[in-house]
C-alpha positions in Angstrom: 120.3 95.2 110.5 121.8 92.6 108.1 119.4 91.9 105.2 121.8 89.4 103.5 124.8 87.8 105.2 127.1 87.1 102.2 129.9 85.3 104.1 127.3 82.9 105.7 125.7 82.4 102.2 129.1 81.6 100.7 129.8 79.0 103.4 126.4 77.4 102.8 127.0 77.6 99.1 130.4 75.7 99.4 128.8 73.0 101.6 125.9 72.5 99.1 128.4 72.3 96.2 130.1 69.4 97.9 126.7 67.6 97.7 126.3 68.4 94.0 123.9 71.3 94.5 124.6 74.6 93.0 123.2 77.9 94.4 124.1 81.4 93.3 123.4 84.9 94.2 122.5 87.9 92.0 122.5 91.5 92.9 120.8 94.2 90.9 120.4 98.0 91.3 118.1 100.3 89.4 118.1 104.0 89.2 115.4 106.1 87.4 115.1 109.8 87.5 111.6 110.8 88.8 109.7 114.0 89.2 111.8 115.9 86.6 110.8 118.9 84.7 107.7 121.0 85.0 104.2 121.0 83.6 101.5 123.7 83.0 98.1 123.2 84.5 94.9 125.2 84.2 91.8 124.9 86.4 88.6 126.4 85.1 85.2 126.6 86.9 82.2 127.1 84.6 78.9 128.6 85.6 77.3 125.2 86.3 80.0 124.5 88.9 81.9 121.9 86.8 85.6 122.2 87.4 88.0 121.3 84.5 91.6 120.6 85.1 93.8 120.8 82.1 97.2 119.2 82.2 100.1 118.1 79.9 100.5 114.8 81.7 98.8 111.9 79.9 97.9 108.7 81.6 98.9 105.3 80.3 97.0 103.2 82.7 98.2 104.9 85.9 94.7 106.3 86.8 95.6 110.0 86.5 92.1 110.9 85.7 91.0 109.9 89.2 94.1 111.1 91.0 94.1 114.6 89.4 90.3 114.9 90.0 90.9 114.1 93.7 93.6 116.7 93.9 91.3 119.4 92.5 88.3 118.3 94.5 90.3 118.4 97.8 91.9 121.8 97.0 88.6 123.4 96.0 86.3 121.5 98.4 84.0 120.4 95.6 82.4 117.1 94.8 84.8 114.9 92.7 81.8 114.1 90.4 82.0 117.8 89.3 85.6 117.6 88.3 86.6 116.8 84.7 90.2 116.2 83.6 91.6 117.0 80.1 95.0 115.4 79.5 97.6 116.4 76.9 95.1 117.9 74.5 97.1 120.0 72.1 94.1 122.2 71.4 93.9 123.3 75.1 97.2 122.5 76.8 99.8 125.3 76.4 102.7 123.0 77.4 103.2 119.5 78.5 106.2 117.2 78.9 104.0 114.2 78.9 104.4 111.3 81.3 107.5 109.3 82.1 110.0 108.8 84.9 107.1 108.6 87.5 106.5 112.3 87.1 102.8 112.4 86.7 101.8 112.2 90.4 104.5 114.7 91.5 104.6 117.2 88.6 101.1 116.8 87.2 99.3 116.8 90.6 101.7 119.5 91.9 100.8 121.7 89.0 97.1 121.2 89.5 97.4 121.9 93.2 99.1 125.3 92.5 96.6 126.1 89.8 93.7 125.2 92.1 95.0 127.5 94.8 95.5 130.3 92.4 
Protein backbone atom coordinates (compact mmCIF):
# COMPACT_ATOMS: atom_id res chain seq x y z
CA UNK A 1 0.00 0.00 0.00
CA UNK A 2 1.44 3.36 -1.05
CA UNK A 3 0.49 6.18 1.28
CA UNK A 4 2.36 8.84 -0.63
CA UNK A 5 3.63 8.53 -4.21
CA UNK A 6 6.63 10.87 -4.22
CA UNK A 7 7.49 10.50 -7.96
CA UNK A 8 3.88 11.32 -8.89
CA UNK A 9 3.90 14.28 -6.51
CA UNK A 10 7.16 15.58 -8.03
CA UNK A 11 5.64 15.41 -11.53
CA UNK A 12 2.54 17.32 -10.38
CA UNK A 13 4.78 19.78 -8.55
CA UNK A 14 6.78 20.48 -11.74
CA UNK A 15 3.59 21.00 -13.78
CA UNK A 16 2.19 23.40 -11.18
CA UNK A 17 5.44 25.32 -11.02
CA UNK A 18 5.14 26.05 -14.76
CA UNK A 19 1.79 27.70 -13.97
CA UNK A 20 3.32 29.79 -11.17
CA UNK A 21 2.04 27.64 -8.30
CA UNK A 22 4.46 26.34 -5.76
CA UNK A 23 3.75 23.28 -3.70
CA UNK A 24 6.14 21.51 -1.35
CA UNK A 25 6.31 18.42 0.78
CA UNK A 26 7.52 18.00 4.34
CA UNK A 27 8.35 14.81 6.16
CA UNK A 28 8.74 14.57 9.92
CA UNK A 29 9.40 11.71 12.30
CA UNK A 30 9.09 11.70 16.06
CA UNK A 31 10.42 9.22 18.56
CA UNK A 32 9.67 9.29 22.28
CA UNK A 33 10.57 6.64 24.82
CA UNK A 34 7.46 5.38 26.57
CA UNK A 35 6.71 3.11 29.48
CA UNK A 36 10.24 3.40 30.89
CA UNK A 37 11.26 2.73 34.46
CA UNK A 38 9.21 1.36 37.30
CA UNK A 39 6.96 2.69 40.00
CA UNK A 40 5.86 1.56 43.43
CA UNK A 41 2.17 1.11 44.16
CA UNK A 42 0.32 0.26 47.35
CA UNK A 43 -3.30 -0.82 47.62
CA UNK A 44 -5.00 -0.62 51.01
CA UNK A 45 -8.48 -1.73 52.00
CA UNK A 46 -9.85 -0.14 55.16
CA UNK A 47 -12.58 -1.59 57.43
CA UNK A 48 -15.30 0.46 55.67
CA UNK A 49 -14.47 -1.19 52.34
CA UNK A 50 -12.83 1.89 50.88
CA UNK A 51 -9.86 0.97 48.72
CA UNK A 52 -6.94 3.38 48.45
CA UNK A 53 -4.42 3.12 45.64
CA UNK A 54 -1.16 4.95 46.29
CA UNK A 55 1.10 5.63 43.30
CA UNK A 56 4.13 7.70 42.40
CA UNK A 57 2.60 8.77 39.08
CA UNK A 58 0.99 12.20 39.14
CA UNK A 59 -1.56 13.32 36.62
CA UNK A 60 -1.24 16.53 34.66
CA UNK A 61 -4.65 16.40 33.02
CA UNK A 62 -4.46 12.82 31.71
CA UNK A 63 -7.26 11.54 33.96
CA UNK A 64 -5.16 9.09 35.97
CA UNK A 65 -7.51 9.41 38.93
CA UNK A 66 -10.24 7.68 36.95
CA UNK A 67 -8.01 5.27 35.04
CA UNK A 68 -6.20 4.05 38.15
CA UNK A 69 -9.46 3.73 40.09
CA UNK A 70 -10.90 1.64 37.23
CA UNK A 71 -7.89 -0.67 37.30
CA UNK A 72 -8.28 -1.32 41.03
CA UNK A 73 -12.07 -1.66 40.83
CA UNK A 74 -11.74 -4.21 38.03
CA UNK A 75 -8.98 -6.19 39.75
CA UNK A 76 -10.76 -6.34 43.13
CA UNK A 77 -14.34 -6.45 41.79
CA UNK A 78 -15.37 -3.45 43.87
CA UNK A 79 -17.51 -0.42 43.10
CA UNK A 80 -15.32 2.32 41.59
CA UNK A 81 -17.01 4.79 43.96
CA UNK A 82 -15.22 2.99 46.81
CA UNK A 83 -11.77 3.56 45.28
CA UNK A 84 -9.60 6.53 46.20
CA UNK A 85 -6.31 7.37 44.46
CA UNK A 86 -3.38 9.13 46.12
CA UNK A 87 -0.81 10.41 43.64
CA UNK A 88 2.80 11.27 44.28
CA UNK A 89 2.26 12.25 47.92
CA UNK A 90 5.72 12.28 49.50
CA UNK A 91 4.20 11.47 52.90
CA UNK A 92 2.81 8.13 51.67
CA UNK A 93 4.55 7.14 48.43
CA UNK A 94 7.80 5.24 48.98
CA UNK A 95 9.09 5.83 45.44
CA UNK A 96 7.85 7.50 42.31
CA UNK A 97 9.46 8.49 39.06
CA UNK A 98 6.55 10.79 38.27
CA UNK A 99 4.89 11.13 34.92
CA UNK A 100 6.48 11.58 31.53
CA UNK A 101 7.10 9.66 28.35
CA UNK A 102 3.56 8.25 28.33
CA UNK A 103 4.45 5.98 31.23
CA UNK A 104 1.48 6.60 33.51
CA UNK A 105 -0.95 4.19 31.91
CA UNK A 106 1.65 1.49 31.42
CA UNK A 107 3.81 1.76 34.53
CA UNK A 108 1.34 3.31 36.99
CA UNK A 109 -1.61 1.10 36.07
CA UNK A 110 0.66 -1.91 35.79
CA UNK A 111 2.00 -1.31 39.31
CA UNK A 112 -1.52 -0.94 40.69
CA UNK A 113 -2.63 -4.10 38.90
CA UNK A 114 0.14 -6.12 40.53
CA UNK A 115 -0.47 -4.50 43.93
CA UNK A 116 -4.20 -5.26 43.68
CA UNK A 117 -3.49 -8.88 42.85
CA UNK A 118 -1.07 -9.20 45.78
